[in-house]
N, C-alpha and C positions, 0 to 999 in steps of 0.2 A: 670496510672496503666493499663487501657484498651489498650493503644497504645503499651506498652512495653511487655505485656504478650506473644504475639506470638514470638517475638525475643528471650525471655528468654526460652520459651518452645523449640524452635529450638536449643538453646544452649545445653540444656540437652539431646536433641536427638542425639547430636554428641558424647555423652559419651556412654561407654559400659553399657549395661542394668544391669550388676551386680556391677557397680561402686558404691562407697560410697561418699556421699557429707557431708562435715563437715560444719555445720551451726554455724555462730557466735553468741555470747552472745546477748540476746535480740531479736533474730530473731525466729519467730515461727517455731517449728519443729513438724510434725505430729507423732502421735503414730504409731508404726509399725503395730498394730493389727486393730485398728478401725479408723485410720486417724484423730484422734481428741485428740492427747496427748498434753503434754505441752513442753515448751522449755527445761526444766531441764532434762527430760527423753532423749530428742534427743541429748543434749550435753554430758550427762553422758555416753551414749551408744557409743560415738565416731563417730557419724554421722548417716545419714539415706541413704537409697538406692535411686538411681535415679528414680526408679518407684514410690516411695513414694512422692518424690518431684514433679514429674509430676502430680500425682494424686491431690496433694495439689494445684498446679497451675490451674488445671481444676476446682477445688472447688472454688478457688478465682474468676475465670471467671464466674462461676455460680452465686456467690453472687453479682457480679457486674451487671449481667443481671437482677437481681431481685431488684436492687436499686430503691428506691422510686423517685430519681431525674431523670427526663427525659434526661438531658444532659449526665448523666453517662450511662444510657441505650443506648443512641445514640452512645456513645463512644464504647460500646461493639459491637453494630451492625456494626460500621465502621470497627472494627478489626476482625469481625466474619470470613470473608473469609480467612485471613491469619492464624487465630488461628485454624480453623478446618483443614486447610492444614497442620499445624504444628502437630496437634494431629495424623493425618494420616501419618506423616513422609514424606510428599511430600517436595521436595527440594525448595530452593529459586528460584526466577526467575532470569532473566539476570542481573537485577539491584541489586540483593542481598537483604539484610534486609531492605533497604530503598525503594525498589520497591514495586509494587503491587502484587496481587496474581498470582502465576504461572499458574493458570487455564487460564488466559487471553492469555497465550503464546502457549497453546496446540492446536494442529490440530488433531482432533479425527475423527473417521470414519463417513461414511454417507450411506444412502440407495443406493447411486450410486456405492459405492465401497464395499457394503456388510458389513461384520463384520471385515473387514481389516482396522483397525484404525491407522496402522503404529506404529512407535516407541513410540510415546507419549502414546497411549493407552496401549501398552505392558508394558511401564514403570510404569504406574499407577497401573495396575493389579498386577504387580510384587511387587511393593512397599507396597501397601495397603493389608496387610495380613488379615486373618479372625479375628484375635484378635484386630487389629487396627480398622477394620470395626465395630466390636462390640462396642468398646469404643466410636466411633463417633456416632453410632446409639443410644446407651443407655445414653450417657452423653451430647453430643453436639446437637443432633437433637432436643430434647425437648426445648433447649434454642433457637435454630433457629426458631422453630415453635412459641415460645412465643414472640420473637422479631418481627416476621413477622406479628403477629396479635396485636402488641402493639397499645394502644390507640393514641399514637403520630405518625403522618405520617412521621415525621423526623426520627423516629426509623425504621418504617416499610420499608421506601424506601431503606435504607441501608441494611437491613436484606434480603429483597427480591432479591436485586442485587447480593447477595452472594450465590445464589442458585447453580451457576455453581461450585463453590468451594466445596459446600456440596456434590454435585453429584460425583465429583472426589474423595473426601474423603471417600465416600461410595464405592469406587472401581468400579465406573460405573456399579453398580449392578442395572439393569433395574427394577427388581422386587421390591427392596426396594425404589428406586427413584420414582417409580410409586405410591407408598403408601405415601411417605413422602414429596417429592419435587413437584411433579406434582400438587397436590392441592394448594400449595403455588403459583405456576406459574399461575394457573387459577384465583386464588383470586387476585393476583397482577395485572393481566391484566384487571380486572374489578373493581379495588379499587376505592373508591369514591374520593380519592385524586389524582389529575392529576400528582402531583410530584412523587407519588409511581409508577404510570403507566409509567411516563417518564423515571424514573431510571431503571425500568425493560426493557423498550424498548431499552435503550442504550446498555444493556448487553445481549439482547435476544438471539442472535446467540451463544454466549459463553455458556449461560445457557442451551440452547436447545441441544447443542452437548455434554454436560457433563453428560447426564443422562443415557447413554447406550441405548437409544431408536433407534439408527441407526441399530441395529440388526433387520433383517426382521421379526423376531417373535414378535417384539414389535411395529408393524406398527400402531396399534390402539392408543397406547400412543403417538406416533409421530404425528398422525392425530390430537389428542387433543392439542398438543403443537402448531401445525400449525393453529388450530382454534383460539387459544389465540393470536397468532401473527397477524392473519387477523383482529381481533378485534382492535388491537393497530394501524394497518394501517388505520383503519376507525375511529379512535378516533376523538372526536369533538374538541380536543385541537391540534392546529397546531404543537406545539412543540413536542408533543407525536408522531404525524405522522412523523415528520421530523426525530426523533430519530429512530423510527421503520424502516423507509425506508432504512436507512444506512445498515441494516442487511439483505436486500433482497438477495444479492449475496451469502452470506454464508448460508442462509436458503435454497436457491435453491440448493446449493451443498449438503447440509445435506439431503434434502427430495427427490431430484431427479426430473425428468420431471413430473411424475404423480402428486405429491403433489404440485409442483410449479404451474401447470396448474389448479389444483383444487382449490387452496386457494389464490394464489398471482396474477396469470395472470388476473383473472376477475377484479381485483382492479386497474390495471395499468392505464386504460383510465381515471378513476376518479382522480387518483393521478397526472397524467400528466397534468390535467386541474385544479389542486388545485389553489385556489386564492392566497395562500401564496408562495412567491418566494423561500423561504428556502426549502420547501417541494419539489418543482419542481427541484431546483438545486441539492439537494441530490439524488433525484430519477435519474436525468440524470447521475450523477456520478456512482451510484450503478448499473445502467443498463449497463454502459460500463465495470464495473467490472465483470458483469455476462458474458461478451464476452471475458474475459481474462482467458485462460485455466489454468493459475497458481493459480487463485482464485476460479473459478467455472468451472469445466470441465463436469458437468452433463447435461448441456443444449445443444441440437443439433442445427445445423444450421437452420433446419426447424422451431424450436421453436423461435430462434432469429428473423428470418424473419417474422414469424407470429405474435409474441407478441411484439417485440421491434421496428420493422420497423416503425409503425405508431407513436410511441413515439419519435423516432429519428427525423422524419420529423417535428413533432410538436415542439420539443425543439429547432431545428435549426432556427425556425421562432419565437422563444420566444422574447418578448420585452426586456428582461434583458440579457445583455451580459454574466453575470455569468453563466446562464443556458446554453447558446450557447457554451461557452468555455469548460464546463464540457463534452460536446459531442465532439467538434472539437479536443480538445487536446488528445483524446483517440480513435478517430474514426479509426485510423490505425489498431486497434485490429480486425476490421471486414473488412479489405482490401479484403479478399477472397470473400466477399459477396456484395461488392459495385457494381459489374456488374449487380446485381439484385435490386439495389436501385436507380433508375433513379431520383426520386424526391429528395433524399438525396444529390446526386451529384449536381443536379441543384441548390439546396439551398447553397451548399458549394461555388459554382462558384459565385453566386450572392452576397455572403458575402465578397467577395474580395474587395468590395467597401464600406464595413461597416465603419461608422465614428469612431468606437472604434478600436484603433490600435491593441489591444490585439487579437481581432477577426481576423483582417487581418494577424497578426503574426501566429495565429493558422492555417489559411488557407494556408499560405506559407509553413509551415511545413508539411501540409497534401498533397499538390499537387503531390509530387513524388509518394506517396502511391496510389493516384488516377491513375497515369500513370501505375503503376503496376497492378491495378485492371481492368482498362478499356482498356489498351493497348497503345502503343506508338502513333498509328495513332490518337486515340481520344485525347491524350494529345497535339499533334501537332495542331490539328484542333480546339479544344475547350479551351485548357488550357494554351497554350504557350504564348498567348498575356497577359493572366492574370498573368502568372509567370513574364513576363518582366515588367509589371506594378508594381507588388509588389517589384521587384528588385530595382526599383527607388523610392520607397515610401519615404515620407518625414521623417518617423520615423525610427531611426537606427535599432531598434529591429526587425522591419518588414523586412528590408533589410537583416539583419543577419539570419533570418529564411530561406530566399532563399539561402544564402551562405551555411548554414549548411545542406541544402537539396541537395546540389550538389552530394555528394557521393551516396546517394540513387538514384538520377536521373540517374547517370552514370551506376549504377548496373542494373537498369531497362532497359535503352535504349541502352546502349553500346557506346563504344568510337567513332565509325564511325558516329552515329547519332549526338552525342554531337559535334563532330568536324564539321559536316556539317550544323547543325541547330542552335546550341547554340553559338559556338565560334565567328562566323561572327557577330552575333547580339551584343555580348558583346564587341567585338573590335570596332564596330561602336559607341557604347555608350562611350567607352574610348576615342576615337578620337574626338568625338563631345562634350565632357563634358566641362562644364564651371566651375563646382565645383570640387575640388579635392576629395570630398566625393564619387562622382560617380566612379572616377578612383580607389579609395581604395576598393570600393565594388566589382568592376570587378576583380581586382587582388586577392582579398581574395577568390572570387568564383573559380578562376583558381587554386589557391594553394590547395583548399579543395578537388579538384578532385583526389589528391594523397592519400586521406584517404581511408582506407579499409572499405568497407560496407558489413555487413552480411557475413564476412569471405571470401569475394572475394579478391584475391591477386592482388597486383599492377603488371602491365605488364601482365595482364591475357588475353589479346586478345582484338580485336577491335569490333567484331560484336555480340558476345554472351552475352554482358552485364556482363562480368566477371572482369572488372577492367579497369585500365588505359593502353591504348596501347602505344607503343613506339613513334609512330607518333604524337599522341596527347600530350604525355609528352614533346616531343621536341618542339612542337608549343607553349605549355604553358610556358616552360622555356624561349623561345624567347620573349614572351610578358612580363614576369617578369623582364627580363634583360632590356627591354626598360623602365620599371618602375623605375629602378635604376638611370636613367638619368633625372627623373622628378625634376622640380625646387622646389616642395613642399617636405619638410622633411618627413612628414607622409607617403607619397606615396612611397618614397625610402625605408623607414623603413618596410612598409608592403611587398614590393617586396623582401627585404632581408629575412624576416621571411618566405615568401612563398617559396623561394628557399631552405630554410632549410627544409621545409616540403617535398619538391620535391627531396631532396637529394637521397633518396632510389629508386627513380623512373627513374633516368637518368643514361645513360651509362657512363663509365669512359671517353670514347673518347669525348663525348659532354661536359661533365663536365670540363675536363682538357683544351679543346680547346676553349670553348665559355664562360663558367660560371666562372671558377676559376679566370681568369685574371681580369674580371670586379669586382668580389668581393674583390680581393686583392687591386685593385685600390681604391675601396670604403674605405677599412680599412686604407689605407695610406693617402688618399687625401680628403675624405669627411669632411666638416667642423663640422658636427654634431656627437657628441659622441655616441648617441643612434644608428645611422645608422652604425657607425663603429662596435659597439658591436654586432648587429644582423648579420652583414656581416661576422664577425669572427665566430659567432655561426654557421652560415651556412657552413663555411669551415670546422670547427671541426666536424660538424654532418656528412658531407660526408666522411671525413677521418675515422671516427669511424665505 
């Protein structure tokens, strides 16, 4: 019953408010006047109104919250978020009736953006009328308060985590939320049961943004929320700290620079040295999220350098690869600041020899971004040898990282530099290779140069870093054609696929005179069916 009530309530929300519901024999029907009639009256009257049915559903939910069995009360607490949203007529989330509360999908305003919460906030305030707000406040809030203070922690932890949905169902009314929800947040963050604190910590950013406290006039309430969040970040249970840490980016966006530096920033050094690897790993991930403008746009470059730079240096030297990877895989987000992070760059270079292949793979993906941040001269002097070493790594995924980094490297350095510094080295590897895998890696790298990077067009010029020049394209095509004559099937196949990728980069004259005859010969004479197939694909790609 607890599980299905929200969906049933939403079903009646879809009906017109003046509609009549005909209830079958044996089903309880409320009296129109006092809501406590009998089934005979309801059936004799020809049905009851939708409003009466929804009132009865709310009454059923109330009775379930007061049940003497803890598991029943736990069931009501589990469905509280969806039920209060249904009462407020908030719609289903993306996954519909089988999904979670829609509150988890909302992106509401912040102190950084002022009271401009975007379309989600506007939708909530438009949907939750004063009448619906009154229903939530008078009928559901007392149940929320009772469940949040239940003697069973298994009930409390579910009720407390529904605080975000309660705030949205109250129409983001900061005045009401300050009286009703804020005390529950404070109590939950200091609950004697670590499971209650942990469940609140998991949803803390969602809960915090759903109270309407992002309005500048409610700054004191938001400070109280941040104080509770800071206590969770310092919790003596590692699992609670790890859950809370995941919310730092969204909390920074909500509170802006001032509240971040007042309540979160002082705790970062301690968290960065946490003895539990899970806490450090999640902190590394959320720090990089703070540097992503699509997630957190409130922190300035000055704050990132001041507060995050020491953490980045610390994490890159962490003993666990999981922590290192959470930084390396997203370090490109601070490319613009890497010229002010010498220690970070040095750590990245030293990690190219890390015994963990995933770390080496992440370094390979990052090196073109370092070229963008520190300049082509720095890359040539300090990183080119590292790049060539990773290109010949014994692990295929590490080599592939360098292959996939070629478009970015081309966009940063330009065709002339690639033709002068990269191509001769790659050709040397190809000619001296003993294993066919080395030849395959070189040919894949060449063909990847035809891929557009960051909107730069192919044939965009040779010196400005705007794409693949005609001279470089012709030279690459020549090397791919040589690959079609290799005795190893895999090399010929990669060459054919590479020419397919290059089809949009070559002039008709070069294609018709040099490339097409060789491909047609492969289609008719090559003993391997796969080579024939990819050669035909290349021909069709150019014709298209």
